[in-house]
C-alpha positions in Angstrom: 33.2 -111.5 -4.1 30.5 -110.3 -6.3 28.3 -110.1 -3.2 30.7 -107.8 -1.5 31.0 -105.6 -4.4 27.2 -105.3 -4.6 27.0 -104.4 -0.9 29.7 -101.7 -1.3 27.9 -100.2 -4.3 24.7 -100.1 -2.3 26.3 -98.4 0.6 27.9 -95.7 -1.6 24.5 -95.1 -3.2 22.9 -94.6 0.2 25.6 -92.1 1.2 25.0 -90.1 -2.0 21.3 -90.1 -1.5 21.6 -89.0 2.1 23.9 -86.1 1.2 21.4 -84.9 -1.4 18.4 -85.1 0.9 20.1 -83.2 3.7 20.3 -79.4 2.9 23.5 -77.5 3.6 23.0 -75.0 6.4 23.3 -71.3 5.1 25.9 -69.0 6.7 24.4 -66.6 9.3 24.0 -63.1 7.8 22.1 -59.8 8.1 22.3 -57.0 5.5 20.5 -53.8 4.5 19.7 -54.0 0.9 17.9 -50.7 0.3 16.8 -47.5 2.0 13.9 -45.8 0.3 13.4 -42.0 0.8 12.3 -39.2 -1.6 15.0 -37.2 -3.2 13.5 -33.9 -1.8 10.5 -32.8 0.2 9.2 -29.4 1.1 9.8 -28.0 4.5 6.9 -28.9 6.8 5.9 -31.9 4.8 5.9 -35.6 5.9 7.6 -38.5 4.2 8.1 -42.2 4.6 11.5 -43.9 5.1 11.6 -47.7 4.3 14.5 -50.1 5.1 14.7 -53.4 3.2 16.6 -56.4 4.8 17.9 -59.8 4.0 19.3 -62.4 6.5 19.8 -66.0 7.4 20.1 -67.9 10.6 18.6 -65.1 12.6 17.1 -65.9 15.9 13.3 -65.7 15.6 13.9 -64.4 12.1 13.9 -60.9 13.5 16.1 -57.9 13.3 16.1 -54.5 15.0 16.2 -51.4 12.8 17.1 -47.9 14.1 17.8 -44.4 12.6 20.3 -41.7 13.5 18.9 -38.4 12.2 20.4 -34.9 11.8 18.8 -31.9 13.4 15.9 -30.7 11.2 14.5 -34.2 10.6 12.3 -36.3 12.9 10.9 -39.9 12.6 8.6 -42.2 14.4 9.1 -44.5 16.1 12.0 -42.7 17.6 13.7 -45.9 18.8 14.5 -49.2 17.3 11.8 -51.0 15.2 11.6 -54.8 15.0 11.4 -56.3 11.5 10.3 -59.9 10.9 12.1 -61.7 8.0 10.2 -64.3 5.9 12.2 -66.4 3.4 15.3 -64.4 4.3 13.8 -60.9 3.5 11.9 -58.3 5.5 11.5 -54.5 5.9 10.8 -51.7 8.4 9.1 -48.4 7.8 9.3 -45.0 9.6 7.0 -41.9 9.4 9.2 -38.9 9.2 8.8 -35.1 9.0 10.9 -32.4 7.3 11.1 -29.7 10.0 13.9 -27.5 8.8 15.1 -26.5 5.3 18.4 -28.0 4.3 20.4 -30.6 2.3 20.5 -33.8 4.4 22.0 -36.0 1.7 24.1 -38.8 3.3 23.2 -37.6 6.8 20.7 -40.3 7.8 22.3 -43.4 9.3 20.3 -46.7 9.2 21.4 -49.6 11.5 20.1 -53.2 11.6 21.1 -55.8 14.2 20.1 -59.5 15.0 21.3 -62.7 16.8 22.9 -65.7 15.2 20.7 -68.7 15.8 23.7 -71.2 15.8 26.0 -69.6 18.3 24.2 -66.5 19.6 26.7 -64.1 18.1 25.6 -60.6 16.9 24.8 -59.8 13.3 24.6 -56.2 12.1 24.8 -53.9 9.1 24.4 -50.1 8.4 23.9 -47.7 5.5 23.8 -44.0 4.8 21.0 -42.2 3.2 19.4 -38.7 3.1 17.4 -36.2 1.2 17.0 -32.4 0.5 14.4 -30.4 2.3 13.4 -27.3 0.2 11.6 -24.2 1.4 8.0 -23.8 0.4 6.7 -21.0 -1.8 6.8 -17.7 0.0 5.4 -14.6 -1.8 6.0 -11.0 -1.1 4.0 -8.0 -2.6 5.1 -4.5 -3.2 3.2 -1.6 -5.0 4.3 1.8 -6.3 2.1 4.6 -7.5 3.8 7.1 -9.9 1.7 10.0 -8.9 -0.4 10.1 -5.8 -2.4 13.1 -7.0 -4.1 13.3 -10.4 -6.7 15.5 -11.9 -10.2 14.3 -12.9 -9.9 12.4 -16.2 -6.1 12.0 -15.9 -4.2 8.7 -15.3 -1.1 7.4 -13.5 0.7 4.1 -13.3 0.5 1.5 -10.5 3.4 -1.0 -10.5 2.9 -4.2 -8.6 5.8 -6.7 -8.0 5.3 -10.3 -6.8 8.4 -12.2 -5.7 8.7 -15.9 -4.7 11.5 -16.2 -2.2 10.9 -20.0 -1.7 12.1 -23.0 -3.6 8.7 -24.4 -4.8 6.3 -22.9 -7.3 2.7 -21.7 -6.6 -0.1 -19.9 -8.3 -0.9 -16.2 -7.7 -3.8 -13.9 -8.4 -3.7 -10.0 -8.2 -6.8 -8.0 -7.5 -6.7 -4.2 -7.3 -9.6 -2.6 -5.4 -12.3 -0.6 -7.3 -14.1 2.5 -6.3 -16.5 5.0 -8.0 -13.8 7.7 -7.9 -11.2 5.8 -10.0 -10.7 2.8 -12.3 -7.9 0.4 -13.1 -6.8 -1.7 -16.1 -3.8 -4.0 -16.8 -1.3 -2.1 -18.9 1.4 -4.8 -19.0 2.2 -8.2 -17.4 -0.2 -10.8 -16.2 -2.2 -10.5 -13.0 -2.6 -14.2 -12.5 -0.6 -17.4 -13.2 2.2 -19.6 -11.7 5.4 -18.3 -10.2 8.4 -20.6 -9.6 10.8 -20.5 -6.7 13.1 -17.5 -6.9 11.1 -15.8 -9.6 9.6 -12.3 -9.8 6.5 -11.1 -11.6 5.9 -7.4 -12.4 2.4 -6.1 -13.4 1.6 -2.5 -14.4 -1.9 -1.0 -14.1 -3.3 2.2 -15.5 -5.2 4.1 -12.8 -7.6 6.8 -14.0 -9.2 9.4 -11.7 -13.0 9.7 -12.4 -14.2 12.0 -9.6 -12.6 14.1 -7.0 -11.8 12.7 -3.5 -9.2 10.9 -1.4 -9.0 7.1 -1.9 -6.9 4.1 -0.7 -6.0 1.9 -3.7 -5.6 -1.6 -2.2 -4.0 -4.5 -4.1 -4.7 -8.0 -2.9 -2.4 -11.0 -3.6 -4.0 -14.5 -3.3 -1.5 -17.4 -3.6 -2.0 -21.2 -4.1 0.1 -21.9 -1.0 -2.6 -20.2 1.1 -1.0 -16.8 1.4 -3.1 -13.6 1.3 -1.2 -10.3 1.1 -2.6 -6.7 1.0 -0.8 -3.5 0.0 -2.3 0.0 -0.2 -1.4 3.3 -1.9 -3.0 6.7 -1.1 -4.6 8.4 -4.2 -6.1 11.9 -4.4 -8.2 12.9 -7.4 -8.6 16.7 -7.7 -11.5 18.5 -9.3 -10.8 20.4 -12.5 -14.0 22.5 -12.4 -13.5 26.4 -12.0 -15.5 29.5 -10.8 -14.9 31.7 -13.9 -18.4 33.2 -14.0 -18.3 34.2 -10.3 -14.8 35.7 -10.7 -15.9 37.7 -13.8 -19.0 39.0 -12.2 -17.2 40.1 -9.1 -14.5 41.8 -11.1 -17.0 43.6 -13.3 -19.1 44.8 -10.3 -16.0 46.0 -8.5 -14.7 47.9 -11.5 -18.0 49.5 -12.1 -18.2 50.8 -8.5 -14.7 52.1 -8.7 -15.4 54.0 -12.0 -18.4 55.8 -10.4 -16.3 56.8 -7.4 -13.5 58.2 -9.5 -15.7 60.3 -11.8 -14.6 58.5 -15.0 -16.7 58.2 -18.1 -19.8 56.1 -17.0 -20.2 52.6 -18.4 -23.1 51.9 -20.8 -25.1 50.7 -17.9 -24.9 54.1 -16.1 -26.8 57.3 -16.9 -24.8 60.5 -16.9 -26.5 63.3 -15.1 -25.2 66.8 -15.8 -24.4 68.9 -12.8 -26.6 72.0 -12.5 -25.2 75.3 -11.2 -27.2 76.3 -8.2 -29.1 79.6 -8.4 -29.6 81.2 -5.0 -33.2 81.5 -4.0 -34.8 84.5 -2.4 -34.1 83.1 1.0 -30.5 82.4 0.2 -29.8 86.1 -1.1 -27.8 88.0 1.4 -29.7 90.8 3.1 -28.8 94.2 1.7 -30.8 96.2 4.3 -28.8 97.9 6.9 -30.0 100.1 9.7 -27.9 103.1 10.7 -28.7 104.2 14.2 -27.1 107.7 14.8 -26.1 108.6 18.3 -28.2 111.3 19.8 -26.8 114.8 19.4 -27.2 115.2 23.1 -24.6 112.5 23.8 -21.4 114.4 24.6 -19.1 111.4 24.4 -19.0 111.0 20.7 -19.5 113.0 17.5 -19.3 109.9 15.2 -22.3 107.8 14.6 -22.0 104.1 15.7 -23.1 101.2 13.6 -24.8 98.5 15.6 -24.7 94.7 15.0 -27.7 95.1 12.8 -25.5 97.0 10.4 -23.4 93.9 9.7 -24.2 92.2 6.3 -24.4 88.5 6.8 -25.2 86.1 4.0 -27.6 83.5 5.0 -26.1 80.9 2.7 -23.1 80.4 0.6 -22.8 78.0 -2.2 -19.4 78.8 -3.6 -17.0 81.6 -4.5 -19.7 83.6 -6.4 -21.7 84.1 -3.3 -18.6 85.3 -1.3 -17.8 88.0 -3.9 -21.4 89.1 -4.0 -21.5 89.5 -0.2 -18.3 91.5 -0.1 -19.7 93.8 -2.8 -22.9 94.5 -0.9 -21.0 95.2 2.3 -18.9 97.8 0.4 -22.0 99.4 -1.1 -23.6 99.6 2.3 -20.6 101.3 3.8 -20.5 103.9 1.1 -24.2 104.6 1.5 -23.8 105.3 5.2 -20.8 107.5 4.7 -22.7 109.6 2.1 -25.7 110.1 4.4 -23.5 111.6 7.0 
């Protein structure tokens, strides 16, 4: 009796030991435990997508992982990727690119599939993930010149506006051109620094005209994102020098000439010359000699003496009304003389 009891106790002990030594088979399973992607990337940038797995009783300890992507994202490999699990865990990685700006949160579908080692049935799991693709920094430049024409030594204002229409920030540097005919200096704002997405920077310069001429005032924008932008404004600097001396001299000369022609009182630079009354010379005195040629008494046709052309008194020169009166008087005297002789 005691022997039987001893054998029974020994058998029970062996059964217990056997059950402890033989591990219990795990249930077949496959699950996606994590999908790792950045929260956001800049359009045009690359990023990694990593899928973490856990599973048991998988044939060859392998699982196939694939992605379903929205338009605007692309990943490689484009098909399924095989992940090997060790100790019940594994992972798969994809190289992706953000092609188009947009919010893709929850729009990436990750799928994993495998085969049950025990019965050949399919095991699978899926998860949703995503990220935001933001636009890169994009700078625009505009310039305005208050006055396009200034005098030498005068100034005007040049207003420069930098705007970042992108989502990310970048650095900027403004450089107005220089020339011998004008100079520029910052009046307000900063011509260099960092500009965030959606922000605007305004810088005002004082532009001074130094010498006359036509110029192109260029402003260059250099950005940290590789952008280089150029804007130009036309500037004319006019000379303030005059020709006062030439105008005065010309006016004086013209007035002097006009005064001489009009017979006005001569200027101090002129010498007044009195006008002398001409005195007729001997040659200019009218001839007072007349020759009376009587007609012969034998001429039956006339009883009156005839005066020939030589009897005409002709002044040889006249210099004014005095000479005319004198000539008339002499003619009258000559006529009286002839009449008395007859």
